KOLGUBA-427402 format. One record per residue (C-alpha): residue in one letter; x, y, z. Coordinates in steps of 0.05 Angstrom, whole numbers, padded with zeros to 5 digits, always signed. Layout:
BEGIN
AXYZ;...
END
This chain:
BEGIN
X-00238+00397-00801;X-00250+00332-00839;X-00223+00363-00904;X-00161+00388-00869;X-00147+00319-00839;X-00157+00285-00907;X-00111+00335-00941;X-00057+00323-00890;X-00063+00248-00897;X-00058+00255-00974;X+00003+00299-00968;X+00037+00249-00922;X+00020+00192-00970;X+00048+00230-01031;X+00111+00248-00993;X+00124+00177-00970;X+00108+00147-01037;X+00162+00191-01069;X+00212+00171-01015;X+00196+00098-01025;X+00220+00098-01098;X+00284+00058-01105;X+00282+00044-01030;X+00287-00021-00992;X+00252-00039-00926;X+00299-00051-00867;X+00271-00087-00806;X+00303-00091-00738;X+00299-00090-00663;X+00333-00050-00609;X+00348-00083-00542;X+00386-00070-00478;X+00455-00102-00482;X+00453-00124-00409;X+00389-00167-00412;X+00363-00163-00484;X+00301-00127-00460;X+00267-00088-00517;X+00274-00012-00516;X+00209+00019-00540;X+00213+00092-00562;X+00285+00088-00589;X+00298+00137-00645;X+00330+00109-00710;X+00352+00166-00754;X+00378+00162-00826;X+00366+00233-00853;X+00316+00289-00844;X+00264+00251-00884;X+00278+00182-00857;X+00270+00168-00783;X+00228+00121-00741;X+00213+00104-00669;X+00212+00032-00643;X+00145+00004-00621;X+00127-00028-00555;X+00167-00090-00573;X+00229-00050-00591;X+00218-00066-00665;X+00222-00018-00724;X+00221-00017-00800;X+00246+00038-00845;X+00250+00050-00920;X+00323+00065-00941;X+00357+00079-01009;X+00404+00027-01037;X+00477+00035-01020;X+00514+00054-00957;X+00472+00086-00903;X+00491+00110-00833;X+00440+00102-00779;X+00441+00141-00713;X+00407+00104-00656;X+00391+00144-00593;X+00354+00129-00529;X+00356+00171-00466;X+00403+00142-00414;X+00440+00099-00466;X+00501+00114-00508;X+00483+00138-00577;X+00505+00089-00631;X+00522+00099-00705;X+00515+00039-00751;X+00536+00036-00824;X+00499-00013-00868;X+00498-00032-00941;X+00426-00032-00967;X+00394-00079-00984;X+00407-00114-00917;X+00376-00183-00919;X+00376-00199-00845;X+00336-00173-00786;X+00381-00120-00754;X+00391-00127-00679;X+00419-00066-00644;X+00444-00073-00572;X+00448-00009-00532;X+00495+00003-00473;X+00468+00045-00415;X+00503+00105-00386;X+00497+00083-00314;X+00426+00107-00302;X+00373+00062-00271;X+00330+00026-00322;X+00267+00041-00281;X+00269+00111-00309;X+00258+00084-00379;X+00197+00042-00372;X+00140+00042-00421;X+00080+00076-00388;X+00008+00063-00407;X-00044+00117-00403;X-00099+00071-00428;X-00099+00106-00496;X-00026+00102-00514;X+00041+00078-00489;X+00100+00124-00483;X+00170+00122-00453;X+00167+00147-00382;X+00226+00195-00392;X+00186+00232-00445;X+00124+00240-00402;X+00107+00308-00373;X+00053+00283-00325;X+00055+00249-00258;X+00056+00173-00262;X+00071+00116-00216;X+00091+00051-00250;X+00082-00014-00211;X+00117-00069-00250;X+00102-00143-00248;X+00154-00158-00195;X+00125-00106-00147;X+00053-00128-00162;X+00072-00199-00142;X+00111-00179-00080;X+00049-00179-00038;X+00004-00240-00031;X-00070-00223-00034;X-00133-00244-00072;X-00150-00171-00088;X-00108-00132-00137;X-00120-00064-00105;X-00092-00088-00039;X-00025-00095-00074;X-00021-00020-00085;X-00020-00003-00011;X+00045+00025+00016;X+00081+00019-00050;X+00047+00076-00089;X+00065+00148-00075;X+00003+00192-00068;X-00045+00133-00058;X-00074+00115+00009;X-00127+00070+00039;X-00164+00114+00089;X-00192+00079+00150;X-00227+00138+00182;X-00293+00098+00184;X-00284+00032+00221;X-00321-00031+00202;X-00322-00024+00127;X-00305-00084+00084;X-00258-00040+00043;X-00228+00027+00065;X-00234+00087+00019;X-00181+00092-00034;X-00156+00162-00052;X-00102+00190-00097;X-00075+00257-00073;X-00135+00272-00030;X-00207+00282-00047;X-00233+00336-00094;X-00308+00326-00088;X-00360+00327-00033;X-00420+00286-00055;X-00399+00259-00123;X-00360+00195-00137;X-00294+00198-00098;X-00261+00134-00122;X-00207+00130-00177;X-00226+00106-00246;X-00205+00034-00258;X-00182+00017-00328;X-00166-00054-00350;X-00132-00065-00417;X-00148+00005-00441;X-00222+00005-00424;X-00257+00032-00361;X-00281-00026-00319;X-00351-00018-00289;X-00355-00083-00250;X-00329-00110-00184;X-00253-00105-00186;X-00248-00165-00139;X-00264-00209-00199;X-00195-00194-00228;X-00142-00247-00211;X-00078-00211-00189;X-00037-00266-00222;X-00063-00243-00290;X-00035-00172-00281;X+00029-00152-00316;X+00034-00080-00291;X-00005-00023-00261;X+00002+00051-00276;X-00028+00104-00231;X-00043+00171-00264;X-00042+00228-00213;X-00044+00296-00248;X-00082+00330-00304;X-00032+00317-00359;X-00032+00243-00342;X-00107+00235-00330;X-00144+00289-00368;X-00148+00245-00429;X-00200+00207-00388;X-00241+00270-00380;X-00301+00271-00333;X-00280+00207-00299;X-00209+00227-00280;X-00216+00277-00223;X-00200+00224-00171;X-00141+00195-00209;X-00137+00135-00256;X-00111+00065-00243;X-00089+00031-00308;X-00084-00044-00303;X-00050-00083-00359;X-00059-00158-00361;X-00007-00207-00386;X+00002-00214-00461;X+00044-00258-00505;X+00107-00237-00543;X+00129-00248-00615;X+00185-00296-00630;X+00183-00327-00561;X+00182-00400-00544;X+00123-00425-00505;X+00131-00409-00431;X+00090-00441-00376;X+00088-00409-00307;X+00055-00437-00245;X+00045-00394-00183;X+00012-00422-00121;X+00009-00401-00049;X-00026-00415+00016;X-00042-00361+00067;X-00066-00368+00138;X-00084-00310+00183;X-00097-00305+00257;X-00164-00316+00289;X-00193-00247+00307;X-00177-00224+00377;X-00245-00207+00408;X-00212-00186+00473;X-00176-00129+00437;X-00235-00082+00447;X-00240-00066+00522;X-00304-00089+00555;X-00331-00091+00625;X-00317-00158+00659;X-00376-00206+00669;X-00369-00201+00745;X-00371-00125+00744;X-00430-00125+00696;X-00469-00173+00741;X-00455-00128+00800;X-00479-00068+00761;X-00543-00104+00740;X-00559-00122+00812;X-00552-00049+00833;X-00595-00024+00775;X-00648-00078+00789;X-00652-00055+00862;X-00664+00016+00836;X-00722-00008+00792;X-00688+00009+00727;X-00715-00053+00692;X-00787-00045+00714;X-00809-00014+00648;X-00776-00068+00606;X-00806-00122+00651;X-00875-00095+00639;X-00866-00080+00565;X-00927-00093+00521;X-00881-00118+00466;X-00851-00169+00514;X-00780-00142+00504;X-00727-00188+00533;X-00684-00177+00594;X-00616-00208+00608;X-00607-00275+00643;X-00584-00240+00707;X-00646-00197+00709;X-00690-00259+00697;X-00656-00292+00757;X-00666-00229+00800;X-00740-00228+00780;X-00747-00302+00798;X-00715-00291+00866;X-00759-00230+00879;X-00822-00268+00861;X-00802-00327+00904;X-00790-00377+00849;X-00717-00388+00872;X-00683-00375+00938;X-00624-00330+00953;X-00573-00388+00954;X-00595-00411+00885;X-00590-00339+00860;X-00520-00330+00887;X-00495-00396+00859;X-00525-00382+00791;X-00495-00312+00789;X-00427-00340+00811;X-00428-00388+00752;X-00446-00333+00703;X-00390-00289+00730;X-00340-00342+00709;X-00362-00341+00636;X-00341-00294+00580;X-00381-00300+00516;X-00321-00279+00476;X-00289-00346+00489;X-00348-00382+00457;X-00350-00334+00399;X-00277-00342+00383;X-00282-00418+00387;X-00348-00431+00351;X-00360-00371+00306;X-00289-00351+00286;X-00229-00388+00258;X-00162-00372+00227;X-00175-00353+00155;X-00143-00394+00099;X-00131-00372+00027;X-00107-00415-00031;X-00085-00388-00098;X-00066-00428-00159;X-00052-00400-00228;X-00023-00424-00294;X+00001-00376-00347;X+00020-00400-00417;X+00049-00352-00467;X+00091-00351-00529;X+00091-00330-00601;X+00117-00337-00671;X+00138-00283-00720;X+00067-00262-00735;X+00027-00287-00676;X+00030-00287-00601;X-00016-00314-00548;X-00028-00317-00474;X-00072-00364-00435;X-00084-00361-00360;X-00123-00405-00313;X-00133-00386-00241;X-00169-00413-00180;X-00174-00382-00111;X-00207-00412-00050;X-00219-00369+00011;X-00244-00391+00079;X-00259-00327+00118;X-00251-00314+00192;X-00325-00324+00204;X-00343-00398+00201;X-00390-00411+00142;X-00364-00353+00100;X-00317-00359+00041;X-00307-00351-00033;X-00286-00392-00093;X-00261-00354-00155;X-00243-00385-00222;X-00216-00344-00279;X-00199-00361-00351;X-00166-00312-00400;X-00145-00321-00472;X-00112-00267-00515;X-00084-00269-00586;X-00045-00218-00625;X-00033-00223-00700;X+00009-00179-00745;X+00024-00178-00819;X+00092-00192-00849;X+00103-00118-00862;X+00083-00101-00791;X+00030-00053-00815;X-00031-00091-00791;X-00041-00114-00720;X-00102-00147-00690;X-00111-00164-00617;X-00168-00204-00587;X-00182-00222-00515;X-00233-00263-00476;X-00235-00257-00401;X-00283-00297-00356;X-00290-00300-00281;X-00337-00341-00238;X-00340-00324-00164;X-00384-00360-00113;X-00389-00327-00045;X-00420-00356+00018;X-00441-00305+00071;X-00479-00346+00122;X-00448-00319+00186;X-00460-00247+00208;X-00421-00254+00273;X-00445-00231+00340;X-00488-00175+00310;X-00540-00227+00289;X-00550-00244+00363;X-00572-00175+00383;X-00645-00164+00400;X-00691-00122+00357;X-00707-00083+00420;X-00634-00061+00428;X-00611-00112+00479;X-00541-00135+00462;X-00507-00201+00475;X-00493-00208+00550;X-00418-00212+00567;X-00431-00275+00607;X-00475-00311+00556;X-00458-00382+00536;X-00468-00411+00466;X-00455-00483+00487;X-00464-00526+00549;X-00410-00561+00587;X-00411-00618+00536;X-00403-00571+00477;X-00475-00576+00453;X-00510-00514+00426;X-00557-00480+00475;X-00609-00424+00471;X-00596-00352+00488;X-00639-00291+00499;X-00661-00260+00433;X-00724-00218+00421;X-00775-00238+00475;X-00782-00257+00548;X-00777-00330+00564;X-00845-00333+00597;X-00878-00302+00535;X-00845-00354+00491;X-00869-00411+00535;X-00939-00381+00536;X-00943-00378+00460;X-00913-00446+00449;X-00967-00475+00493;X-01019-00446+00445;X-00986-00481+00385;X-00937-00429+00361;X-00872-00452+00331;X-00811-00460+00374;X-00790-00388+00387;X-00723-00401+00421;X-00657-00382+00390;X-00593-00424+00389;X-00541-00386+00348;X-00498-00446+00332;X-00558-00487+00307;X-00581-00428+00266;X-00516-00426+00226;X-00534-00492+00195;X-00603-00467+00173;X-00577-00410+00130;X-00551-00414+00059;X-00534-00345+00033;X-00498-00355-00033;X-00483-00306-00089;X-00456-00325-00157;X-00421-00274-00200;X-00405-00287-00274;X-00363-00232-00304;X-00336-00231-00375;X-00301-00184-00423;X-00292-00193-00497;X-00248-00142-00532;X-00218-00128-00599;X-00165-00080-00622;X-00141-00071-00693;X-00089-00022-00719;X-00063-00007-00788;X-00004+00036-00807;X-00029+00079-00864;X+00039+00109-00877;X+00102+00107-00834;X+00085+00147-00772;X+00010+00149-00783;X-00034+00093-00755;X-00109+00082-00749;X-00136+00042-00691;X-00204+00013-00676;X-00222-00017-00608;X-00284-00048-00579;X-00303-00083-00515;X-00365-00117-00491;X-00372-00127-00417;X-00425-00168-00382;X-00437-00186-00310;X-00491-00226-00276;X-00495-00228-00200;X-00547-00276-00172;X-00560-00281-00097;X-00600-00337-00065;X-00610-00324+00009;X-00647-00386+00034;X-00668-00392+00107;X-00697-00460+00122;X-00762-00472+00160;X-00720-00488+00222;X-00683-00422+00221;X-00699-00370+00274;X-00713-00317+00222;X-00769-00358+00190;X-00798-00383+00256;X-00798-00312+00284;X-00832-00282+00223;X-00885-00336+00220;X-00900-00329+00295;X-00903-00253+00293;X-00959-00255+00241;X-00996-00316+00269;X-01069-00301+00284;X-01106-00331+00345;X-01178-00350+00328;X-01235-00348+00379;X-01240-00424+00378;X-01167-00431+00399;X-01140-00450+00331;X-01084-00413+00296;X-01082-00382+00226;X-01015-00369+00194;X-01015-00315+00139;X-00943-00336+00126;X-00942-00409+00106;X-00897-00461+00138;X-00833-00473+00101;X-00770-00435+00086;X-00761-00365+00059;X-00719-00351-00003;X-00696-00280-00019;X-00675-00279-00092;X-00641-00222-00129;X-00608-00218-00196;X-00568-00159-00222;X-00549-00156-00296;X-00498-00108-00323;X-00476-00100-00395;X-00433-00049-00429;X-00408-00030-00497;X-00345+00011-00507;X-00322+00033-00575;X-00263+00076-00595;X-00233+00100-00660;X-00165+00133-00656;X-00111+00160-00702;X-00038+00154-00677;X+00018+00197-00704;X+00093+00191-00690;X+00147+00222-00733;X+00216+00251-00726;X+00240+00311-00767;X+00313+00327-00779;X+00336+00283-00722;X+00315+00336-00671;X+00240+00344-00675;X+00195+00288-00653;X+00119+00296-00657;X+00072+00245-00628;X-00003+00250-00622;X-00069+00215-00618;X-00140+00238-00635;X-00204+00199-00630;X-00274+00190-00608;X-00304+00143-00557;X-00374+00119-00542;X-00398+00081-00481;X-00464+00050-00462;X-00473+00015-00395;X-00540-00014-00371;X-00554-00042-00303;X-00619-00074-00279;X-00637-00108-00214;X-00694-00155-00197;X-00712-00175-00125;X-00766-00219-00097;X-00782-00261-00035;X-00812-00331-00037;X-00852-00356+00024;X-00864-00428+00043;X-00804-00446+00001;X-00783-00518-00006;X-00714-00522-00036;X-00719-00596-00057;X-00781-00580-00098;X-00767-00508-00117;X-00837-00494-00092;X-00867-00433-00057;X-00936-00410-00036;X-00972-00343-00048;X-00978-00293+00009;X-01025-00234+00021;X-00977-00175+00018;X-01032-00122+00016;X-01072-00132+00080;X-01049-00112+00149;X-01047-00164+00205;X-01046-00154+00281;X-00979-00175+00308;X-00978-00231+00359;X-00931-00193+00405;X-00979-00134+00409;X-01048-00141+00379;X-01057-00066+00379;X-01003-00060+00325;X-01018-00080+00253;X-00968-00089+00197;X-00962-00117+00127;X-00918-00177+00114;X-00849-00152+00095;X-00835-00159+00021;X-00771-00148-00019;X-00801-00147-00088;X-00774-00092-00132;X-00743-00072-00198;X-00690-00019-00211;X-00645+00000-00268;X-00597+00053-00294;X-00569+00071-00362;X-00504+00109-00370;X-00484+00135-00438;X-00423+00176-00457;X-00400+00207-00522;X-00330+00236-00521;X-00278+00267-00566;X-00205+00271-00546;X-00136+00288-00570;X-00066+00287-00541;X-00002+00314-00573;X+00071+00318-00553;X+00132+00352-00583;X+00204+00336-00566;X+00261+00380-00589;X+00333+00354-00592;X+00318+00305-00536;X+00320+00363-00487;X+00253+00397-00486;X+00184+00368-00488;X+00114+00397-00492;X+00048+00362-00486;X-00025+00381-00493;X-00089+00343-00487;X-00163+00359-00493;X-00227+00321-00485;X-00301+00336-00488;X-00353+00293-00452;X-00427+00302-00459;X-00486+00279-00417;X-00560+00297-00413;X-00556+00298-00337;X-00532+00369-00341;X-00561+00436-00361;X-00622+00450-00403;X-00578+00489-00450;X-00535+00448-00497;X-00471+00486-00478;X-00478+00461-00406;X-00486+00388-00424;X-00415+00381-00447;X-00351+00397-00411;X-00285+00413-00445;X-00226+00387-00404;X-00154+00399-00423;X-00082+00399-00399;X-00015+00427-00420;X+00054+00406-00397;X+00128+00409-00410;X+00195+00382-00389;X+00268+00400-00394;X+00323+00348-00396;X+00376+00391-00362;X+00432+00339-00369;X+00427+00344-00445;X+00450+00417-00444;X+00521+00432-00466;X+00534+00473-00403;X+00514+00415-00358;X+00572+00369-00343;X+00559+00342-00274;X+00588+00272-00268;X+00557+00258-00200;X+00486+00277-00223;X+00481+00253-00296;X+00405+00257-00299;X+00363+00318-00282;X+00294+00333-00309;X+00244+00388-00294;X+00170+00378-00308;X+00108+00422-00302;X+00034+00410-00320;X-00032+00446-00312;X-00102+00426-00332;X-00173+00406-00315;X-00204+00339-00298;X-00278+00327-00287;X-00328+00290-00243;X-00403+00280-00239;X-00456+00264-00187;X-00508+00217-00217;X-00557+00228-00160;X-00578+00296-00187;X-00602+00322-00254;X-00620+00386-00289;X-00691+00361-00290;X-00739+00346-00233;X-00731+00272-00215;X-00768+00224-00171;X-00761+00152-00150;X-00818+00103-00143;X-00811+00061-00080;X-00863+00007-00086;X-00923+00005-00038;X-00932+00051+00021;X-00934+00017+00088;X-00991+00064+00107;X-01036+00064+00046;X-01014+00001+00009;X-01010+00043-00055;X-00950+00059-00100;X-00914+00123-00081;X-00855+00164-00105;X-00806+00212-00073;X-00779+00275-00106;X-00704+00266-00105;X-00684+00336-00128;X-00719+00397-00156;X-00702+00422-00226;X-00636+00457-00236;X-00629+00483-00308;X-00560+00512-00292;X-00530+00447-00266;X-00458+00439-00290;X-00403+00387-00287;X-00355+00387-00229;X-00284+00407-00249;X-00217+00401-00216;X-00159+00446-00237;X-00092+00412-00224;X-00022+00440-00223;X+00040+00395-00218;X+00113+00417-00213;X+00166+00363-00211;X+00240+00351-00209;X+00269+00282-00227;X+00342+00265-00213;X+00391+00208-00210;X+00462+00203-00186;X+00515+00161-00222;X+00510+00086-00213;X+00441+00095-00183;X+00469+00111-00114;X+00409+00158-00104;X+00352+00175-00150;X+00282+00201-00143;X+00233+00257-00154;X+00198+00312-00116;X+00131+00339-00139;X+00088+00396-00116;X+00014+00391-00133;X-00048+00433-00124;X-00119+00410-00138;X-00176+00460-00136;X-00247+00434-00140;X-00292+00482-00179;X-00368+00480-00187;X-00372+00423-00137;X-00440+00397-00118;X-00458+00426-00051;X-00519+00445-00010;X-00545+00514+00007;X-00604+00538+00049;X-00668+00550+00010;X-00733+00585+00024;X-00781+00535+00056;X-00838+00566+00017;X-00811+00531-00046;X-00824+00463-00016;X-00752+00447-00001;X-00707+00472+00055;X-00640+00458+00021;X-00618+00461-00051;X-00562+00420-00081;X-00524+00449-00139;X-00456+00476-00162;X-00444+00516-00099;X-00380+00489-00067;X-00305+00489-00077;X-00245+00456-00046;X-00169+00462-00048;X-00116+00407-00038;X-00042+00421-00038;X+00016+00375-00024;X+00082+00343-00041;X+00103+00275-00067;X+00175+00256-00051;X+00205+00191-00077;X+00277+00168-00063;X+00311+00106-00088;X+00381+00087-00066;X+00432+00032-00072;X+00461+00026-00002;X+00507-00035-00014;X+00528-00068-00078;X+00587-00113-00063;X+00568-00186-00060;X+00506-00166-00022;X+00460-00117-00057;X+00417-00073-00013;X+00369-00023-00045;X+00317+00020-00012;X+00258+00061-00035;X+00226+00115+00007;X+00165+00157-00009;X+00128+00212+00028;X+00063+00246+00009;X+00038+00307+00046;X-00032+00336+00039;X-00068+00398+00061;X-00142+00396+00045;X-00190+00454+00055;X-00263+00468+00040;X-00261+00537+00007;X-00335+00549+00000;X-00396+00513+00029;X-00455+00555+00048;X-00499+00506+00087;X-00479+00503+00160;X-00500+00440+00196;X-00520+00430+00268;X-00464+00423+00319;X-00482+00351+00332;X-00471+00334+00258;X-00400+00359+00260;X-00386+00321+00323;X-00416+00255+00300;X-00403+00256+00225;X-00349+00308+00215;X-00296+00254+00209;X-00341+00212+00164;X-00391+00159+00183;X-00418+00095+00154;X-00472+00110+00101;X-00471+00185+00117;X-00447+00240+00071;X-00391+00286+00095;X-00407+00348+00136;X-00364+00404+00107;X-00344+00467+00146;X-00312+00524+00107;X-00239+00533+00122;X-00227+00462+00148;X-00212+00395+00116;X-00271+00358+00088;X-00262+00303+00140;X-00245+00333+00207;X-00248+00317+00281;X-00286+00365+00326;X-00303+00364+00399;X-00329+00400+00460;X-00275+00430+00503;X-00265+00384+00563;X-00255+00419+00631;X-00241+00356+00672;X-00282+00320+00724;X-00320+00352+00780;X-00279+00339+00844;X-00341+00325+00886;X-00385+00285+00838;X-00340+00259+00783;X-00385+00291+00730;X-00351+00311+00665;X-00348+00386+00656;X-00346+00434+00597;X-00339+00509+00594;X-00396+00558+00600;X-00377+00632+00597;X-00304+00610+00605;X-00320+00574+00671;X-00323+00498+00683;X-00395+00474+00684;X-00435+00409+00686;X-00498+00443+00661;X-00496+00402+00597;X-00556+00432+00563;X-00528+00503+00572;X-00457+00482+00554;X-00477+00447+00489;X-00528+00500+00468;X-00475+00554+00476;X-00429+00520+00426;X-00430+00540+00353;X-00395+00505+00295;X-00342+00560+00297;X-00329+00551+00372;X-00321+00476+00369;X-00251+00450+00383;X-00221+00434+00315;X-00166+00382+00325;X-00147+00370+00253;X-00157+00323+00196;X-00189+00255+00205;X-00146+00228+00148;X-00070+00227+00147;X-00038+00291+00122;X+00028+00256+00113;X+00039+00184+00095;X+00088+00138+00060;X+00132+00078+00067;X+00204+00054+00063;X+00216-00011+00027;X+00283-00047+00032;X+00307-00103-00013;X+00368-00145+00004;X+00396-00196-00045;X+00453-00246-00035;X+00465-00298-00087;X+00398-00334-00096;X+00368-00308-00031;X+00326-00244-00027;X+00294-00207+00031;X+00245-00149+00027;X+00211-00112+00084;X+00166-00052+00084;X+00157+00000+00138;X+00095+00044+00130;X+00074+00107+00167;X+00014+00153+00175;X+00021+00222+00206;X-00018+00285+00221;X-00088+00260+00236;X-00136+00249+00294;X-00189+00200+00316;X-00241+00195+00371;X-00234+00134+00414;X-00289+00096+00450;X-00304+00101+00524;X-00362+00089+00571;X-00432+00110+00552;X-00472+00098+00615;X-00539+00105+00579;X-00531+00036+00547;X-00525+00002+00615;X-00597+00024+00630;X-00620-00017+00570;X-00580-00078+00594;X-00519-00072+00549;X-00446-00081+00571;X-00402-00020+00581;X-00333-00004+00555;X-00274-00029+00594;X-00259+00043+00617;X-00312+00030+00670;X-00259+00000+00716;X-00221+00067+00713;X-00281+00111+00730;X-00281+00165+00782;X-00305+00135+00849;X-00283+00183+00903;X-00255+00254+00910;X-00184+00257+00887;X-00194+00207+00830;X-00202+00266+00782;X-00126+00275+00787;X-00113+00206+00756;X-00172+00192+00711;X-00217+00226+00659;X-00271+00172+00662;X-00334+00200+00694;X-00369+00170+00754;X-00428+00125+00746;X-00493+00166+00747;X-00553+00145+00789;X-00601+00159+00732;X-00598+00157+00657;X-00571+00224+00632;X-00563+00223+00556;X-00536+00294+00553;X-00481+00277+00602;X-00461+00217+00558;X-00464+00258+00494;X-00420+00312+00522;X-00367+00264+00548;X-00367+00220+00485;X-00357+00281+00441;X-00308+00318+00486;X-00235+00332+00472;X-00216+00283+00527;X-00227+00225+00479;X-00192+00253+00418;X-00125+00221+00403;X-00070+00231+00352;X-00068+00176+00300;X+00005+00182+00281;X+00040+00115+00277;X+00095+00074+00244;X+00086+00000+00230;X+00127-00057+00203;X+00077-00076+00149;X+00107-00138+00118;X+00167-00182+00104;X+00180-00224+00042;X+00236-00275+00036;X+00250-00316-00026;X+00300-00367-00052;X+00310-00375-00127;X+00332-00438-00164;X+00353-00429-00236;X+00394-00465-00288;X+00452-00416-00280;X+00464-00444-00211;X+00433-00514-00220;X+00442-00537-00292;X+00405-00603-00282;X+00339-00571-00262;X+00278-00596-00302;X+00252-00524-00305;X+00280-00456-00323;X+00269-00422-00256;X+00234-00432-00190;X+00222-00386-00132;X+00203-00409-00062;X+00176-00351-00021;X+00145-00334+00046;X+00107-00270+00061;X+00085-00243+00129;X+00035-00186+00131;X+00009-00140+00186;X+00069-00153+00231;X+00057-00097+00281;X+00065-00026+00305;X+00135+00002+00317;X+00111+00069+00346;X+00047+00107+00357;X+00033+00176+00385;X-00025+00155+00430;X-00013+00117+00495;X-00079+00081+00487;X-00072+00005+00475;X-00110+00006+00408;X-00082+00011+00337;X-00102+00080+00309;X-00122+00050+00242;X-00156-00012+00270;X-00197+00008+00330;X-00250-00047+00330;X-00207-00107+00315;X-00132-00112+00305;X-00107-00128+00235;X-00097-00203+00230;X-00025-00224+00221;X-00018-00272+00163;X+00034-00320+00136;X+00038-00341+00063;X+00080-00396+00033;X+00086-00400-00042;X+00120-00431-00102;X+00130-00401-00171;X+00158-00444-00228;X+00177-00423-00299;X+00180-00481-00348;
END
């Protein structure tokens, strides 16, 4: 192979050296006549031996014989030009092309991370997000700017409460392996936290969706690829300075959005339960578990410590409180974001540069939480006079400091399960912080404090000031890329990147914090002489962790681009890539910590100590010490070739081989060959095609394989050491998976069929694509003989299928004085698990079938991977108000029998838990210097399970859902409500049946007005005396509200715990 490649290179060199005799070099540039934008990929043809293609800057150079020469310049969508020159030509030739009335967006330069190519010559499925669209939305996270503007891409919110929803491109094609798209920044995969990237540094984003587009990335491309290109300088450009700054404020969270029983109703409920003796067990608990303030008052009245009048007056005062008012005022605030960025760029004939400085400051909704991010980037590009040698260097650094001191109301819950009472107060009438119930009874706390224990009371507002939870992230990338044109059309390229990231977290809780006082008190020992011994020393506690990541990426690549006889264009790349990424984590806890001295004291972490709350229970002091690390190495070979004939027909093919020792004992299983083929047909270039109303029509088709891997399993038996056992105090390990010598890579076969079109004058343009993704050899679980020591075995046992459509339409609705354009996209999905042998328990499908926090999916063959299941609801019993199911086709409230009779196959399958159709319609209106843009987004074809009453939690003293007020109370109510009656005793099966019944499943379909952006532009064309080139003043409103939803419930289907906070941004962008 090496000899063949060298022979070819020698032949090319000899050929071109002969052509170069008596020839003169002509340099030039091709631009769009309307705006002087460069046109990369333009063909300049002299004769069958002399033709070139312009580079990414629209520039070219070609050796021509002396004398008169006629050049033919062609670019799809532009009128072909013929230029006659006398060689030698001593000036730099500028060629201006006139378009044929097709939209310029069809002729963008698309980046695959390995090469750039004109979009109209691509066979694969791409989405290009240019700088204008990237900057349309105001956010501190770059991925947020892809939402509702990228066909095929969706943020799934099936699991509520996550910091970031799942991101998927054309569905999910794995079960347990990585399901997130590969992120590539400036041609290299990025392994760090994408939130470190400043959106103001991004020039464009390309999303690769099918095999032809993404297979070049091999085993990391099954979930799609997001290519992010940062801003670079330009040759022969004056220095340009751009400032972009904005301020964003969002609403304070609405804690009343989630329905909850009123304080008065809850007090009445507690009084009834107290009279029934429900709280007797808690009152007599040996671990001194707490009870609510109302129950404490009822106990005091029962025991004669207060009279009835005092009880009634105290309860009346509590009934007037709602803890959500205090939470909203003292724990939450409107969030505020500030963004400031400077970009400086420019270049001379042989050098260009770009410098960017950015600073973001975020004050989150939770008081005490926020983030500061500072970024500095510096890139340089050099080229030789003959344009053969190019060198690019880049340095990127980000520092992010995050404060996470406030955990919200969850930090106020008791370790025994008692939640925050709906009538609790966080401050007194003067606004001073007060104590609330936390982990222990008040009388127990007073008893221990009399013995010399530390103050064991809990005041949430005071505690916020005693916590400093800060993490500091330093992330940097240093990259280099050099290319040399060996002969015209043949280029060698060498790229390297070093990435490093250090994340340090210091979680300091002072000696006055409840966490420290509680931990010290729990392990305090009472001596016979009445003195106290504290195994945990007085002082604060510091939890320290440091994660270090570093990675090396290297790539060598040969690029080929040549035109033969003005009709045959061949482009190709071939190369090899190596990657090495190492991650290590260190964690430790310091006791008796004094921040001013950086001092701590040693602690006995081996011995067990009786706990002060229950001397019969012994425990070791909790310790966070630990070390962990991973090493990820890849060696890959790849190639990609394309052939274009007569500007009508194009073929493409790519192949890649990745290898890893995670897989197979046999060498042939360690590597996976992944490939794709594709083609297109420019129909409008045919002689028989003469449609004037549809001047652009292109057909595309691709097929190929992408890959994926699950790093949690291996071909070899693996175990993880987990420190010291809480029982023995000795080191121990867990077997993570048994050996699997036949373990193979996951693969996804992808088919894409597409039609692109555009009407004259861009009245209507767009594309429609059909895609099919079949997951093969997916990691799945199967039952296994218990005699082997395991009950389930995980290997290549599963498969999935996803099919769907991507439709994109762009139109110019008005273009007379006022210009109104619109873009609409629709993506449909049908996902199905084809093969999964392990059948889970019915409860698993009900509770986790739609996905759950920190739980893997629960697949069922024939259905979507994430699905909503339920018990069939038969209404309420007319005499008791009990919820009923079906037993032998008859309504029944025998819950044990009803639920035991149900199998996974007989569960009610409602449909997908993720949208099966989604999209948006974005409108842009421009009049003179004023522009308006608004986006309407929609999600269709999915289901969710809403919350309702679970009576079992009231028996542990926790507030019920607001549906309690709509419960069945008397015969006849079953005709107007589905909320069950209140039971006299705790019946968990009754709750489980109702909570998982079809009565609570709702359609999630909805349409929302997502955002509005309005801007006014000042430029020297309109205001000649301006001290700057251009300025834009803009306002952006996000999360405006729902326009329609299928459910009649008051909640937002995608935001069921808290509504999305509406935000307003004001910004200024200036170009100097």
